[in-house]
C-alpha positions in Angstrom: 103.4 -152.4 156.1 104.7 -151.3 159.6 103.3 -147.2 159.7 106.9 -146.9 161.4 108.7 -148.1 158.7 106.7 -147.0 155.6 106.8 -143.5 157.0 110.5 -143.7 156.9 111.0 -145.3 153.4 108.4 -142.8 151.9 110.8 -139.9 153.1 113.5 -141.7 151.6 111.6 -142.2 148.0 110.9 -138.5 148.1 114.9 -137.3 148.8 115.7 -139.7 146.0 113.0 -138.0 143.6 114.4 -134.7 144.8 118.1 -136.0 144.1 117.2 -137.2 140.9 115.3 -134.4 139.6 118.4 -131.9 140.4 121.0 -133.6 139.0 119.5 -134.8 135.9 119.0 -131.3 134.4 122.7 -131.5 133.2 123.3 -133.7 130.1 126.2 -136.2 130.7 129.9 -135.6 129.4 130.6 -137.2 125.9 133.3 -139.8 125.8 135.6 -139.8 123.4 135.6 -138.3 119.9 132.9 -136.9 118.6 132.2 -137.0 114.8 132.1 -133.9 112.8 128.5 -134.3 112.0 127.4 -134.1 115.6 127.6 -131.2 118.1 131.3 -131.3 120.2 131.4 -129.9 123.5 135.7 -130.1 123.1 135.5 -128.0 120.0 133.0 -126.0 121.6 135.4 -125.4 124.7 138.1 -124.7 122.3 136.5 -121.6 120.9 135.6 -120.4 124.4 139.2 -120.9 125.3 140.7 -118.8 122.4 138.2 -116.2 122.6 138.8 -115.8 126.6 142.3 -115.9 126.7 142.2 -112.7 128.3 140.1 -109.7 129.2 138.5 -108.2 125.8 136.4 -105.3 126.5 135.1 -102.5 124.2 138.5 -100.0 123.8 141.2 -102.7 124.8 143.6 -104.3 122.2 142.4 -108.0 122.8 138.9 -106.9 122.0 139.9 -106.2 118.3 141.7 -109.9 118.0 138.4 -111.4 119.3 136.5 -109.4 116.5 139.4 -111.0 114.0 139.0 -114.0 115.3 135.5 -114.5 114.5 135.5 -113.1 111.1 138.1 -116.0 110.6 135.9 -118.6 111.7 133.0 -117.9 110.0 134.7 -117.5 107.0 136.5 -120.9 107.6 133.0 -122.7 107.4 132.0 -121.5 104.3 130.4 -117.7 105.4 130.3 -114.5 103.6 131.0 -112.1 106.3 130.0 -108.8 107.3 130.8 -105.9 109.8 128.5 -102.8 111.0 130.2 -100.2 113.2 128.8 -96.9 114.3 127.8 -94.6 117.6 124.9 -95.4 119.6 123.8 -93.5 122.6 121.2 -95.7 124.5 118.9 -95.5 126.9 121.5 -96.5 129.5 123.0 -93.3 128.8 126.3 -95.3 127.3 127.8 -93.9 124.0 130.4 -96.1 122.2 131.4 -96.8 118.6 130.1 -100.8 118.2 131.5 -103.1 115.5 129.0 -106.1 115.1 129.7 -109.3 113.2 127.4 -110.9 110.8 126.9 -113.8 108.4 123.7 -114.8 106.6 123.0 -118.2 105.3 120.3 -118.3 102.5 117.4 -120.5 103.0 115.0 -122.1 99.7 112.2 -120.0 101.1 111.3 -116.1 101.4 109.8 -116.1 104.9 111.2 -114.5 108.3 115.1 -115.2 109.3 116.1 -116.6 112.1 118.8 -114.9 114.1 121.4 -116.6 116.3 122.4 -113.7 118.6 125.4 -113.3 121.3 127.7 -110.9 122.3 131.5 -110.7 122.1 132.9 -108.5 124.5 133.5 -108.6 128.1 132.6 -107.0 131.1 135.0 -103.7 131.6 136.8 -102.6 134.9 137.8 -105.8 136.7 139.5 -107.9 134.1 136.9 -110.4 133.0 137.8 -113.0 130.8 134.2 -113.2 129.5 134.5 -117.0 129.4 130.9 -117.7 130.3 129.4 -114.1 129.7 129.8 -114.5 126.4 132.6 -116.5 124.9 130.3 -119.7 125.8 127.3 -118.1 123.6 129.5 -117.4 121.0 130.9 -120.7 121.2 128.3 -122.5 120.9 126.6 -120.9 117.7 129.8 -121.1 115.9 129.9 -125.3 116.6 126.3 -125.6 115.9 126.4 -123.7 112.7 129.7 -125.7 111.4 127.6 -128.8 112.4 124.7 -127.6 110.5 126.5 -126.7 107.3 128.5 -129.8 107.2 125.5 -132.1 107.1 124.1 -129.9 104.2 120.8 -129.5 106.0 118.0 -127.9 103.7 116.1 -125.4 105.3 113.6 -122.9 104.1 114.3 -119.9 106.2 117.3 -117.5 106.3 119.7 -118.4 109.0 121.4 -115.1 110.5 124.0 -115.0 113.0 124.9 -111.9 114.7 128.0 -111.5 117.1 127.1 -108.0 118.7 129.3 -105.5 120.8 129.4 -103.1 123.6 126.4 -105.3 125.2 128.2 -104.9 128.8 128.1 -101.3 128.4 124.4 -100.5 127.2 123.1 -103.0 124.7 124.5 -100.7 122.2 125.4 -103.6 119.4 121.8 -104.5 119.4 120.9 -101.0 119.1 123.0 -100.3 116.2 121.7 -103.5 114.4 117.8 -103.0 115.3 117.8 -99.3 114.3 120.5 -99.3 111.1 120.8 -103.0 109.8 118.5 -103.7 106.8 118.7 -107.4 107.9 116.8 -106.3 111.3 113.5 -106.3 109.4 113.7 -109.7 108.0 114.2 -111.4 111.5 111.1 -113.2 112.5 112.4 -115.1 115.9 115.8 -114.5 118.1 117.9 -117.3 119.7 120.0 -115.3 122.3 122.7 -117.2 124.6 124.1 -115.3 127.6 124.8 -116.2 131.4 125.2 -114.7 134.5 127.5 -117.3 136.2 129.4 -120.1 135.5 127.6 -123.2 135.7 124.3 -124.4 136.4 121.8 -125.9 134.3 120.6 -123.2 131.1 117.2 -121.6 131.7 115.1 -120.7 129.1 113.5 -116.9 129.5 111.0 -116.1 126.7 110.8 -112.4 125.5 107.2 -111.9 123.4 105.4 -108.5 122.8 101.7 -110.2 123.6 100.8 -113.6 123.9 103.4 -116.5 124.5 101.0 -119.2 123.1 102.7 -119.7 119.7 106.3 -119.7 120.8 105.7 -122.1 123.6 104.0 -124.2 121.3 107.0 -124.0 118.9 109.3 -124.6 121.6 107.7 -127.7 122.9 107.5 -128.9 119.1 111.3 -128.6 118.8 111.5 -131.2 121.6 114.2 -129.9 123.2 115.8 -133.1 125.3 116.3 -131.1 129.0 114.8 -127.9 128.7 114.4 -126.0 132.0 112.1 -123.2 132.2 108.6 -122.1 133.4 106.3 -119.3 133.1 107.0 -117.6 136.3 111.0 -117.4 135.8 110.1 -114.8 133.2 107.4 -113.2 134.8 110.0 -112.5 137.9 112.7 -111.5 135.1 110.4 -108.6 133.7 110.4 -107.4 137.3 114.5 -107.4 137.8 116.4 -104.5 136.4 118.3 -106.8 134.0 118.4 -106.6 130.3 119.9 -108.7 127.4 120.3 -107.6 123.9 117.3 -109.4 123.2 115.3 -107.1 125.0 116.5 -104.3 122.4 115.0 -106.6 119.5 111.8 -107.2 121.5 111.1 -103.2 122.5 112.5 -101.4 119.6 112.3 -103.7 116.5 109.2 -105.9 117.9 110.9 -109.1 117.3 110.4 -111.4 119.9 112.6 -114.7 121.2 114.1 -116.7 123.6 116.9 -116.3 126.0 119.1 -119.0 127.2 121.2 -118.5 130.0 122.9 -120.4 133.0 122.9 -118.5 136.4 124.7 -121.0 138.9 128.4 -119.5 140.6 127.1 -116.2 140.1 129.8 -115.0 142.6 131.8 -115.3 139.0 129.9 -113.1 137.2 131.7 -110.0 135.3 134.7 -111.2 137.8 138.4 -111.9 136.4 137.1 -115.8 137.7 135.1 -116.1 134.7 137.4 -118.0 132.7 137.8 -120.9 131.5 138.6 -122.8 134.7 135.5 -121.9 136.0 133.3 -122.6 133.1 131.0 -126.2 133.5 131.7 -128.2 130.6 128.0 -129.9 131.3 126.5 -126.2 131.3 127.9 -125.8 127.6 126.9 -128.9 126.6 123.5 -128.2 127.9 123.6 -124.7 126.1 124.3 -126.4 122.6 121.7 -129.3 123.7 118.8 -126.3 123.1 120.5 -124.9 120.0 120.8 -127.7 118.1 117.0 -128.5 117.6 116.0 -125.1 117.7 118.0 -124.4 115.1 116.6 -127.2 112.7 112.9 -126.7 114.0 113.3 -122.9 113.5 115.3 -123.2 110.1 112.1 -124.7 108.7 109.3 -123.0 110.8 107.0 -120.9 109.6 108.5 -117.4 111.7 105.4 -115.0 110.4 102.9 -117.6 112.9 104.6 -117.0 116.0 102.9 -114.1 117.3 99.8 -114.2 119.5 97.0 -112.6 122.0 97.0 -115.4 124.2 99.5 -117.1 126.8 100.4 -120.2 128.5 101.5 -121.5 131.3 104.5 -123.8 130.7 106.7 -125.7 133.5 109.2 -128.3 132.7 109.7 -132.0 134.7 112.3 -134.7 134.2 109.5 -136.6 132.0 108.0 -133.8 130.0 107.5 -130.3 129.0 104.0 -129.5 129.7 101.9 -126.3 128.7 98.4 -125.2 128.8 96.5 -122.2 128.6 96.2 -118.9 131.1 92.5 -119.6 131.0 92.3 -122.6 132.6 93.9 -121.1 136.0 90.3 -120.4 137.0 89.1 -123.3 135.9 91.8 -125.2 137.5 91.6 -123.1 140.8 87.6 -123.6 140.6 87.7 -127.4 140.4 90.4 -127.8 143.3 88.2 -125.6 145.3 85.1 -127.2 145.2 86.6 -130.7 145.2 88.3 -129.6 148.9 85.2 -128.5 149.9 83.7 -131.3 149.0 85.9 -133.2 150.8 85.6 -131.4 154.0 81.9 -131.9 154.1 82.7 -135.3 153.6 84.9 -135.1 156.5 82.5 -133.0 158.5 80.1 -135.3 158.2 81.7 -138.4 159.0 83.3 -136.4 161.9 87.0 -136.8 160.9 87.3 -133.3 160.8 86.4 -131.3 163.9 86.1 -127.4 163.7 87.8 -126.9 167.0 91.0 -129.0 165.4 91.0 -126.9 162.4 91.3 -124.0 164.0 94.1 -125.3 166.1 95.8 -126.6 162.7 95.6 -122.6 161.4 96.9 -121.3 164.5 100.2 -124.0 164.0 100.4 -123.5 160.6 100.4 -120.2 160.4 102.7 -119.9 163.6 105.1 -122.4 161.6 105.4 -120.4 158.7 106.1 -117.1 160.5 108.6 -119.0 162.6 110.9 -120.4 159.8 110.6 -116.7 157.9 111.7 -115.0 160.8 114.3 -117.2 162.1 116.0 -117.3 158.8 115.7 -114.1 158.2 117.3 -113.0 161.2 119.8 -115.9 161.2 121.1 -114.4 157.8 121.3 -110.6 159.0 123.3 -111.9 162.1 125.7 -113.7 159.8 125.8 -110.6 157.2 127.4 -108.7 160.6 129.9 -111.9 161.8 131.1 -111.7 158.5 131.3 -108.0 157.1 133.7 -109.3 154.0 130.0 -111.2 152.3 129.4 -107.3 151.9 132.2 -107.6 149.1 130.3 -109.9 147.3 128.4 -107.3 144.8 126.3 -110.7 143.4 124.7 -111.1 146.6 125.6 -114.9 146.6 128.9 -116.4 148.8 131.3 -118.9 147.6 129.7 -121.0 150.6 126.2 -119.8 149.6 125.1 -123.4 148.4 126.1 -124.4 152.3 123.9 -121.8 153.5 121.1 -122.5 151.7 121.3 -126.4 152.8 121.7 -124.9 156.1 118.4 -123.0 156.4 116.3 -125.4 154.1 117.4 -128.3 156.8 116.5 -125.8 159.8 113.4 -124.8 158.1 112.5 -128.7 157.8 113.6 -129.1 161.5 111.3 -126.1 162.8 108.3 -127.5 160.7 109.1 -131.1 162.5 109.4 -129.9 165.7 106.2 -127.8 165.8 104.5 -130.6 164.3 105.5 -133.3 166.9 104.7 -131.3 169.8 101.1 -130.5 168.6 99.7 -133.1 166.0 98.3 -136.1 167.9 97.5 -138.7 165.0 93.5 -137.9 165.7 93.6 -134.5 164.6 95.6 -135.8 161.0 92.6 -134.2 158.7 92.0 -131.4 160.8 96.0 -130.1 160.4 95.5 -130.7 156.7 92.4 -128.1 156.1 95.0 -124.9 156.7 97.4 -125.6 154.5 95.3 -126.2 151.6 93.2 -123.3 152.4 96.1 -120.7 152.4 97.6 -122.7 149.2 94.0 -122.0 147.3 94.4 -118.5 148.9 97.8 -118.0 147.1 96.5 -119.5 144.0 93.4 -117.0 143.9 96.1 -114.5 143.6 98.5 -115.8 141.3 95.4 -116.1 139.1 94.4 -112.9 139.5 98.3 -110.9 139.8 100.5 -113.5 138.7 99.1 -116.1 136.4 102.6 -117.0 134.8 102.8 -119.1 138.2 99.2 -121.0 137.4 101.1 -124.1 137.5 101.5 -124.2 141.5 97.9 -125.4 141.3 98.8 -128.7 140.3 100.8 -129.5 143.9 97.8 -128.3 145.2 95.4 -131.0 143.4 98.2 -133.8 144.5 97.7 -132.6 148.3 93.8 -132.6 148.0 93.6 -136.2 146.6 95.7 -137.6 149.9 93.4 -135.5 152.0 90.5 -136.9 150.2 91.8 -140.8 150.4 91.7 -140.2 154.3 88.8 -138.3 154.4 87.0 -141.7 152.3 88.5 -144.1 154.1 90.4 -142.8 157.1 93.4 -144.9 156.3 97.1 -144.0 155.0 98.1 -145.3 151.8 102.3 -145.6 151.6 102.2 -146.2 148.2 99.4 -143.6 146.8 100.7 -140.9 149.4 104.3 -141.7 148.0 103.3 -141.1 144.4 100.8 -137.9 145.0 103.5 -136.6 146.7 106.1 -136.7 143.7 104.1 -133.3 141.6 104.5 -131.7 144.8 108.3 -132.5 145.2 109.2 -131.7 141.6 107.1 -128.6 141.0 107.5 -126.5 144.4 110.9 -128.0 145.6 113.4 -126.5 142.9 112.1 -123.0 143.5 113.8 -123.4 146.9 117.4 -123.3 145.5 116.4 -121.7 142.3 115.5 -118.0 144.2 119.0 -117.8 146.6 120.9 -118.6 143.2 119.0 -116.7 141.0 118.2 -113.6 143.1 121.1 -113.8 145.9 120.9 -115.4 149.7 118.8 -112.3 150.8 115.6 -114.8 149.3 117.0 -117.2 152.1 113.5 -116.5 154.4 111.3 -116.9 151.1 112.9 -120.4 150.5 112.2 -121.3 154.0 109.0 -120.1 154.0 108.3 -121.7 150.6 109.7 -125.0 152.2 107.3 -124.5 155.0 104.4 -124.1 153.0 105.3 -127.2 150.7 105.8 -129.4 153.8 102.2 -128.3 154.5 101.3 -129.9 151.4 103.1 -133.2 152.4 101.1 -132.7 156.0 98.9 -135.9 154.4 102.2 -138.4 154.4 104.3 -136.7 157.0 101.6 -136.4 159.2 102.0 -140.0 159.9 105.6 -139.9 160.4 106.2 -141.3 163.7 109.9 -140.2 164.0 109.4 -136.4 163.8 110.9 -135.0 167.2 114.0 -137.4 166.4 114.0 -136.4 163.0 113.8 -132.5 163.9 116.7 -132.8 166.2 118.7 -134.6 163.7 118.0 -131.9 161.1 118.7 -129.5 163.4 122.1 -130.7 164.1 122.9 -131.0 160.4 121.8 -127.3 159.7 124.5 -126.7 162.8 126.9 -128.8 161.2 126.2 -127.0 157.6 126.9 -123.6 159.3 129.9 -125.1 160.9 131.6 -125.7 157.5 130.5 -122.6 156.0 132.3 -121.3 158.5 135.4 -122.9 157.5 134.5 -122.1 153.5 134.2 -118.0 154.6 137.5 -116.8 153.9 138.9 -116.1 150.2 141.4 -118.2 148.3 143.0 -118.3 145.1 139.8 -119.3 142.7 137.5 -117.9 145.0 139.1 -114.4 145.2 138.1 -111.4 147.5 136.8 -108.4 145.3 138.4 -105.1 146.4 138.5 -102.0 144.5 141.0 -98.7 144.0 141.0 -95.6 142.3 143.4 -92.7 141.9 141.5 -89.0 141.6 142.9 -86.0 140.4 140.7 -82.9 141.3 142.0 -80.4 138.6 139.8 -77.5 140.2 141.7 -78.1 143.3 144.8 -79.3 142.0 144.4 -82.3 144.8 144.7 -86.1 144.4 142.7 -88.6 146.3 142.6 -92.3 146.5 139.5 -93.9 146.8 137.5 -97.1 147.2 134.3 -99.0 146.9 134.9 -101.4 149.7 133.5 -102.0 153.0 136.4 -103.5 154.6 139.5 -103.1 153.8 142.5 -105.5 153.2 146.1 -105.6 153.3 146.3 -104.3 149.6 144.2 -101.4 149.9 145.4 -100.3 153.0 149.1 -99.6 151.1 147.2 -96.7 149.4 144.3 -95.6 152.1 145.8 -96.4 155.3 144.3 -97.6 158.5 142.2 -94.9 159.0 140.9 -93.4 155.7 138.0 -91.0 156.0 134.5 -91.5 154.5 134.1 -91.0 150.8 133.0 -87.3 149.7 134.6 -85.9 146.9 133.7 -88.6 144.6 130.6 -89.3 145.6 129.1 -85.9 144.8 129.1 -87.2 140.8 126.7 -89.8 140.5 128.7 -92.3 138.5 126.6 -95.8 137.5 126.8 -99.3 139.0 124.7 -101.8 138.7 124.0 -102.4 142.5 124.2 -98.6 142.7 127.3 -99.3 145.1 129.0 -96.0 146.0 132.9 -95.5 147.4 133.6 -95.7 150.7 136.9 -94.3 152.0 139.1 -91.9 150.5 142.3 -90.3 151.8 144.8 -87.3 150.0 147.2 -88.9 147.8 150.5 -86.8 146.1 149.6 -85.2 143.0 151.4 -87.4 139.7 152.1 -86.4 135.9 148.7 -86.7 134.3 148.2 -84.9 130.9 144.2 -83.4 131.3 142.1 -83.8 128.4 141.6 -80.6 126.1 138.3 -79.1 126.0 137.3 -77.1 123.1 134.1 -74.7 122.8 133.8 -75.1 119.1 130.7 -72.8 119.2 129.0 -71.2 122.0 125.8 -68.9 121.0 123.1 -67.2 122.0 120.3 -66.8 119.9 117.0 -65.5 121.3 115.8 -67.4 124.5 118.6 -69.9 123.9 122.0 -70.8 123.8 123.9 -73.3 121.4 126.7 -75.1 122.0 129.2 -77.9 120.7 132.0 -78.8 122.9 134.7 -80.8 121.8 137.0 -83.2 124.3 139.9 -84.5 123.0 141.6 -86.9 125.6 145.9 -86.1 126.0 146.7 -89.3 127.2 145.1 -93.1 126.6 141.8 -93.2 128.5 138.6 -95.6 128.2 136.0 -93.9 129.3 134.7 -90.2 130.0 131.5 -89.5 132.4 129.8 -85.7 131.5 127.9 -84.0 134.3 125.4 -81.1 134.2 123.3 -79.1 136.9 120.1 -81.0 137.0 118.8 -77.0 136.8 119.8 -76.8 133.3 117.5 -78.3 130.9 119.7 -79.9 127.8 117.5 -80.0 124.6 118.5 -81.6 121.4 121.7 -83.4 122.9 123.9 -85.3 120.4 127.0 -87.1 121.0 129.6 -88.0 118.2 126.6 -86.9 115.8 124.1 -89.5 117.6 121.2 -89.0 119.7 119.8 -91.2 122.4 118.0 -93.9 120.8 115.2 -93.6 123.2 114.6 -90.1 123.4 111.2 -88.4 122.5 111.0 -84.6 122.6 113.8 -81.9 122.5 114.2 -82.2 125.8 117.0 -84.4 127.1 115.4 -86.3 130.1 117.6 -87.8 133.1 117.1 -88.4 137.0 120.4 -86.5 137.7 123.5 -84.6 136.8 124.5 -87.2 134.4 124.5 -86.6 130.7 126.0 -90.0 129.7 129.0 -92.0 129.9 131.0 -92.2 126.8 133.3 -95.3 126.4 136.2 -94.4 123.9 137.5 -96.6 121.1 141.1 -95.5 119.8 141.2 -92.8 121.8 138.5 -90.8 119.5 137.2 -87.3 121.2 133.8 -86.9 122.4 131.8 -84.5 121.2 128.5 -82.6 122.4 126.1 -80.7 120.7 123.2 -79.5 122.6 121.0 -76.3 123.4 120.2 -74.9 126.8 118.1 -72.0 128.2 120.6 -68.6 128.0 119.6 -68.1 131.6 120.6 -71.4 132.8 123.6 -71.9 134.9 125.2 -75.4 133.1 127.9 -76.3 135.6 129.6 -78.7 133.6 132.3 -81.3 134.5 133.7 -84.4 133.3 135.2 -87.7 134.8 137.9 -88.8 132.4 138.5 -92.5 133.1 141.8 -94.3 132.0 141.8 -98.3 133.4 145.6 -98.9 133.0 146.4 -97.7 136.8 148.0 -101.1 137.7 150.7 -100.6 134.8 150.7 -96.7 134.1 154.5 -95.5 134.6 153.3 -92.7 137.0 152.1 -95.2 139.6 154.5 -98.5 141.4 151.4 -100.7 142.4 152.1 -103.4 144.5 150.2 -106.7 142.8 147.5 -108.0 144.1 147.7 -111.4 146.2 146.3 -114.5 144.5 143.1 -114.5 147.0 142.2 -110.8 145.4 140.4 -109.7 142.6 139.0 -106.6 141.2 135.5 -105.8 142.1 133.1 -106.0 139.1 129.9 -103.8 138.5 132.1 -100.3 139.9 134.8 -98.2 138.1 138.0 -100.0 139.7 141.9 -99.7 138.4 141.4 -96.7 137.1 143.1 -93.0 136.8 140.4 -90.5 136.8 140.9 -86.8 136.1 137.7 -84.8 137.3 137.8 -81.3 135.2 135.3 -78.3 135.0 133.8 -77.8 131.4 134.2 -73.8 131.1 134.1 -71.9 128.1 137.6 -70.2 128.3 137.4 -67.6 126.0 137.7 -63.7 127.1 135.7 -60.7 126.4 137.8 -59.9 123.5 136.5 -62.8 121.7 132.8 -61.7 121.7 132.9 -59.8 118.2 133.9 -62.9 116.8 131.3 -65.0 118.5 128.6 -62.2 117.6 129.8 -62.9 114.0 129.2 -66.5 114.4 125.6 -65.4 115.7 125.1 -63.1 112.8 126.0 -66.6 110.7 124.0 -68.9 112.3 120.7 -66.9 112.5 121.3 -66.3 108.6 121.5 -70.5 108.4 117.8 -70.8 110.1 118.8 -71.5 113.3 115.3 -72.6 115.0 114.4 -73.1 119.0 115.1 -76.7 120.1 111.5 -77.6 121.3 108.8 -76.9 118.6 106.0 -76.6 121.6 108.1 -73.1 122.1 108.8 -69.9 120.2 109.9 -71.3 116.8 110.6 -68.6 114.4 114.0 -67.9 112.9 115.8 -64.5 113.2 117.9 -62.8 110.7 119.7 -59.9 111.1 122.2 -58.2 108.6 125.8 -58.8 108.9 127.0 -55.8 111.2 124.3 -55.3 113.2 124.0 -57.9 116.2 121.6 -57.5 118.7 122.3 -57.6 122.3 120.9 -61.0 122.8 123.7 -62.5 120.9 126.0 -62.4 123.5 128.1 -65.6 124.0 130.0 -65.4 127.1 128.2 -66.8 130.4 
């Protein structure tokens, strides 16, 4: 075959392989009615539609309606439903009263139980309807269990269905179950269904407490039809500030399991666009394709045998789910290095390789890698300056993000071809292959030492070494052999080019460009012979420009691809002053209605360390007219000094419908034995309440229940406490006449928005004439054996007869 024609054919062949691997990830949609004995995407979608009719965050009326719907549906398929309610204060510092919904299907055996897990609350603040996150997970479980029971499938293990509450607030429902439910100790493995976008394939992420070997084997034995997963993904996942309900089971209950989550269309995550219209039906079916075989497998497997001291590498291909032990990493690396060295020796002996040419190859390859990385990095930074509105999408992935991924990957490939078209004569093809292989072997050495889950990346290196070896032995180019050997490189390396920026944000575009260049290096034995490199490079650069132009025309906002914006009204009770404030960097016509065209930099509210997922701060504020708002009532039910310590019980009672309290105290005041509404922090060790800043906790209010704080501090400490009361009703409160957002706008997720805030000091307002009553309280408390909070400190009981208070019993600070 003509070499020019052969190169072109091989290029098109690899493009087809790449497209096939990408588009074959998701299952096809079912056509026509599906019998009751099979999983139905349509029936699942019907559940999603009913659950996600409106926002149903904790504390909302709709939240209770969703809970009732789930209880009804579980009963309708013949299950006995239980609920679990209670307060939890998790390590996130969030206090909430959760209601978990659960049911149990008894098995014929006495082994560990299988838990099917998903949460039913939607994200607060942003009017998210939660169709994907996480009505999709709830619906997949409902339909899979219905199908399973309809088929009267015999099973050994109990199957527990758990729909947790308050996952979005701090995994509170999961914590309540693990810490308080008797069922928790029976669980052998968890299947958790989640979402971080509204489309794309579902990825399997394993969570284990030790080795994953038995879990990987069990997943492979279940024979899922189209699994998408690899051991590198979980290694990266563990490094990120992301947790799911399964994390609570693993960390607190020592129960391991599998997460199944889809992440594409990340820009819809936690927004008002997480609705039924944006949820992909193929994605929903893919989640079902995971659960149906796994349910059948784990309902009968020995769940006591899933723990292991060993780990396995695993990854999917369109052909099979491949896995092997971590211990193979160094073995495979050693074999690859030996075979490569052997072929280099042969090449030098045959004078096919030249040391000078190899040196030039290193310079050329490293220059190409650095150039692609720097060009893409600077280009993306430049685009962020040209389009400042992109910063409003806190997820880090813009609506036109896929065009940017394509544009910069095409640009990187064009740069590669351009560099090698000018610098690689055919006589030095072998010389120039050495550098990429040496660098990839060094990368795999680092992987084996520090990131063993990515050990499967040695397989593409083997493919490139075999191409290199064939050329060293024969000095011939084989279109068929080289194309076949290129397939593992394309299938294993190239999917990460898209996966990284989708999963981690467009800031990873430069990383994808570098990885593409490294992958290009592995394909040099094939494309080193490509005769159209200069023309192809220019063509690719033109395509990249065309994609960037397309991205420009899609850079605006519209209905369904809305601009996130934010607004809060803050009343500072101490100053008797109100403010409008926003998190937005670029003000639009709606926010300017309240903030004006030239607002001041935010200062008032930023003195309080409010939590946001991406550490977002308020940007602008402007003074506003005061409104008639009822302030919360602060009551000191106890304020007693005993010895060195001051013991307090503070009740904060809302006087209007509210949704959240944030409580703050001076960092100089150590807080001991903190309890909120009767519960301590579930992750607290020792009596000292650990915190990094002024924030004590956030309380998400249900049924307008008051907040009761109990704690102790040193009597000499300056407490300096204050609260921020929030209600999520700014847009409909009768004291305000709010302009409706345009249809191309929506509330910003991950931050406190569309809220009315009242900031107030928490002080004991009793006068000095109340001291006698407090002294009597001191005497009663000391007689009740009230001790110092920290066991490592002085721990003796002070008892005084009634009528003889000591000077240390002063209660007013």
